[in-house]
C-alpha positions in Angstrom: 9.5 -8.6 -3.2 7.7 -5.7 -4.8 5.6 -6.5 -7.9 6.8 -5.2 -11.3 3.5 -3.9 -12.4 0.2 -2.9 -10.7 -3.0 -4.1 -12.4 -5.3 -1.9 -10.4 -3.6 1.0 -12.1 -3.7 -0.5 -15.6 -0.3 -2.2 -15.4 1.6 0.9 -14.3 5.2 0.2 -13.3 5.4 -0.4 -9.6 9.2 0.1 -9.5 11.4 1.5 -12.4 14.7 0.6 -13.9 15.9 3.7 -15.8 19.2 5.4 -16.5 20.0 8.6 -14.7 19.9 10.4 -18.1 16.2 9.6 -18.4 15.4 10.7 -14.9 17.2 14.0 -15.4 14.6 15.0 -17.9 12.0 15.2 -15.0 14.0 16.3 -12.0 12.9 19.6 -10.4 15.4 22.5 -10.2 18.0 22.8 -7.5 16.2 25.9 -6.3 13.0 24.0 -5.8 14.8 21.1 -4.1 16.4 23.6 -1.8 12.9 24.8 -0.8 11.9 21.3 0.1 15.1 20.8 2.1 14.5 24.0 4.0 10.9 23.1 4.7 11.9 19.7 6.1 14.6 21.3 8.2 12.1 23.5 9.9 9.4 20.8 10.1 11.6 18.0 11.5 11.7 19.6 14.9 8.0 19.0 15.3 8.4 15.3 14.7 11.2 14.6 17.2 8.9 12.3 19.2 7.9 10.2 16.2 9.7 7.0 15.2 10.4 8.4 11.8 12.4 11.4 13.1 15.8 9.7 13.2 15.3 8.2 9.7 14.4 11.5 8.0 16.8 13.5 10.1 19.7 11.4 8.8 18.6 12.0 5.2 18.0 15.7 5.8 21.6 15.9 7.1 22.7 14.4 3.8 20.6 16.8 1.8 18.3 14.0 0.8 20.9 12.6 -1.6 19.1 9.2 -1.8 15.9 11.0 -3.0 15.2 12.6 -6.3 12.3 15.0 -6.7 10.8 14.6 -10.2 7.7 15.1 -12.3 7.4 11.8 -14.3 4.6 12.1 -16.8 1.3 10.4 -16.0 2.6 8.5 -13.0 -0.2 8.1 -10.4 1.7 7.0 -7.3 3.5 9.2 -4.8 6.9 7.5 -5.0 8.8 4.8 -6.8 12.2 3.2 -6.5 14.7 3.2 -9.3 16.5 -0.1 -9.1 19.3 1.0 -11.5 20.3 4.2 -9.6 19.2 3.0 -6.1 17.4 6.3 -5.7 13.9 7.0 -4.2 11.8 9.0 -6.7 9.4 11.5 -5.1 6.6 12.2 -7.6 6.0 15.9 -7.4 3.2 15.6 -10.0 0.8 14.4 -7.3 0.6 18.1 -6.1 -0.3 19.3 -9.6 1.0 22.8 -10.4 1.1 23.8 -6.8 4.2 25.9 -6.0 6.8 24.1 -3.9 6.4 26.5 -1.0 2.7 25.9 -0.9 3.0 22.1 -0.4 2.1 21.2 3.2 5.2 20.2 5.0 3.4 17.4 6.8 2.3 15.9 3.5 5.9 16.1 2.1 7.2 14.5 5.3 4.7 11.6 5.1 5.6 11.1 1.4 9.3 11.0 2.2 8.6 8.3 4.9 6.4 6.5 2.3 9.3 6.6 -0.2 11.8 5.3 2.3 9.5 2.4 3.3 8.8 1.5 -0.4 12.5 1.5 -1.1 13.2 -0.9 1.8 10.5 -3.4 0.8 11.3 -3.2 -2.9 14.6 -4.9 -2.3 13.6 -7.3 0.5 10.6 -9.5 1.2 8.0 -8.8 3.8 9.0 -10.3 7.2 7.0 -13.3 8.2 6.2 -11.7 11.5 3.7 -9.5 9.5 1.7 -12.4 8.2 -1.1 -12.9 10.8 -1.5 -9.1 11.4 -1.7 -8.2 7.7 -4.1 -11.1 6.8 -6.4 -10.3 9.7 -6.3 -6.5 9.0 -7.1 -6.9 5.3 -10.0 -9.2 6.2 -11.2 -6.5 8.6 -11.0 -3.9 5.9 -13.2 -5.9 3.5 -15.7 -6.6 6.3 -15.9 -3.0 7.6 -15.9 -1.0 4.4 -19.6 0.0 4.4 -20.0 -0.2 0.7 -18.8 -3.8 0.7 -20.6 -5.0 3.9 -24.0 -3.6 2.9 -23.9 -4.2 -0.8 -22.5 -7.6 -0.9 -24.4 -9.4 1.7 -22.0 -9.6 4.6 -24.6 -8.7 7.2 -27.9 -10.2 8.2 -28.8 -13.5 6.7 -25.7 -13.8 4.7 -23.3 -13.5 7.6 -22.4 -17.2 7.2 -20.4 -16.2 4.2 -17.9 -14.2 6.4 -15.5 -17.2 7.1 -15.3 -17.8 3.4 -14.5 -14.1 2.7 -11.8 -14.3 5.3 -10.4 -17.4 3.8 -10.2 -15.9 0.3 -8.7 -12.6 1.5 -6.1 -14.5 3.6 -5.3 -16.8 0.6 -4.9 -13.7 -1.6 -2.7 -11.8 0.9 -0.5 -14.8 1.6 0.0 -15.5 -2.1 0.2 -11.9 -3.4 2.0 -10.1 -0.6 4.1 -12.9 0.8 4.6 -15.1 -2.3 3.5 -18.2 -0.4 2.8 -21.4 -2.3 -0.8 -22.5 -2.9 -0.9 -25.4 -0.5 0.8 -23.6 2.3 -1.5 -20.5 1.7 -4.6 -22.7 1.9 -3.4 -24.3 5.1 -2.6 -21.0 6.7 -5.8 -19.4 5.6 -7.8 -22.3 7.0 -6.3 -21.7 10.5 -7.0 -18.0 10.3 -10.6 -18.3 9.0 -11.7 -21.6 10.5 -13.0 -22.9 7.1 -11.4 -24.7 4.2 -11.2 -24.6 0.4 -13.6 -27.5 0.3 -16.5 -25.3 1.5 -16.6 -23.4 -1.8 -18.7 -24.3 -4.8 -16.0 -23.3 -7.2 -12.5 -24.9 -7.6 -10.1 -22.4 -6.0 -7.3 -24.0 -8.0 -8.7 -22.4 -11.1 -7.7 -18.9 -9.8 -4.3 -17.3 -9.6 -4.3 -15.6 -6.2 -1.1 -13.7 -7.0 -3.2 -11.8 -9.5 -5.7 -9.4 -8.0 -8.0 -9.7 -11.1 -8.3 -13.4 -10.4 -8.9 -12.7 -6.7 -11.8 -10.4 -7.5 -13.2 -12.8 -10.0 -13.1 -15.6 -7.4 -14.9 -13.3 -4.9 -17.7 -12.9 -7.5 -17.9 -16.4 -9.0 -17.9 -18.0 -5.5 -20.8 -15.9 -4.5 -19.0 -14.6 -1.4 -18.8 -11.0 -2.7 -20.5 -10.8 -6.1 -19.3 -7.7 -7.9 -21.8 -7.5 -10.6 -19.7 -5.0 -12.4 -16.6 -7.2 -11.9 -13.1 -5.8 -11.6 -14.2 -2.2 -12.6 -16.8 -2.1 -9.8 -14.2 -3.2 -7.3 -11.7 -0.5 -8.4 -14.4 2.1 -8.4 -15.4 1.2 -4.8 -11.8 1.4 -3.6 -11.0 4.6 -5.5 -14.0 6.4 -4.0 -12.9 5.6 -0.5 -9.1 5.7 -0.6 -8.1 7.6 -3.7 -5.7 6.8 -6.4 -2.6 7.4 -4.3 -3.6 4.5 -1.9 -5.2 2.0 -4.2 -2.0 0.0 -4.7 -2.1 -1.0 -1.0 -4.7 -3.6 -2.0 -2.3 -5.2 -4.5 1.2 -5.1 -3.3 2.7 -5.8 0.2 5.4 -3.1 -0.2 2.7 -0.5 -1.1 0.6 -1.6 1.8 3.3 -1.0 4.4 4.3 2.2 2.7 0.7 3.5 3.0 0.6 2.4 6.7 3.9 4.3 7.2 2.5 7.5 5.6 -0.7 7.2 7.6 1.1 7.2 10.9 1.9 10.9 10.3 -1.1 12.6 12.0 -3.0 15.2 10.1 -1.4 14.5 6.7 -3.9 14.7 3.9 -2.5 12.0 1.5 -2.3 8.7 3.4 -5.5 8.2 5.4 -5.0 8.0 9.2 -8.5 6.6 9.1 -6.9 3.2 8.2 -6.5 2.8 11.9 -10.3 2.8 12.5 -10.9 -0.4 10.6 -9.0 -2.4 13.3 -7.2 -0.4 15.9 -5.4 -3.3 17.5 -4.1 -4.8 14.3 -3.2 -1.4 12.8 -1.2 -0.6 15.9 0.6 -3.9 15.8 1.5 -3.5 12.1 2.8 0.0 12.8 4.9 -1.2 15.7 6.4 -4.0 13.6 7.1 -1.5 10.8 8.7 0.9 13.3 11.0 -1.9 14.4 12.0 -2.8 10.8 12.7 0.8 9.8 14.7 2.0 12.9 
């Protein structure tokens, strides 16, 4: 299930539970919504070969009734789900003061797909068939982000720390994304990384792997990836590479899959298609499983 708050964004609400009267204060005009509907009507024809076409075509036919286009104040993420009204909120504030007609249709399309995915995985847990692929992909991400690999000793003489890094990343993903119990997560992470919790000089039971702050602290205190600047240094590194719209993918399984969904829309400028380059095989496998779950 989706987390209630996101620590990487200073405890911002991941999902919301607000009455319609509150949301109405921020909804864009019917005229502006009409511009979005018209833009998507024209753009959808270009996406007919994409798995998302049938999903968004259905919503377009219904005038995007399940979506609300709003400008919530100081909300940093592209969409959220209102559990009270069962509506998907598209955060128009991410485009700043740009006129609706000047928003790239491909970016809007990718955001609608992101919102649809986030709504689905807000109300249901991640399927277990994602487990191995997401664990292995996230480990690849940590290993292949240049600022991590070079700065934190994951190349050269420190390469022996890699199995430990994989173990910690896997334990974190299993606990945080899939809500797996500690013992089960340790056992699964051992199989994926070919090492065990007993190889660490710190007691892993002292860390709450559901909490990304504790995960980052464990990376540092174990010596596997010593962030000298702690949590702030980690956040800065991620922000510089992925931007504020995508940082939540490191903290929440729903946000991770939503970001992957958005990134499958080629040439969009919001959700990085470069996610695929970190591990082509695993990315494609996750995308295929996501397609199956959405269609």
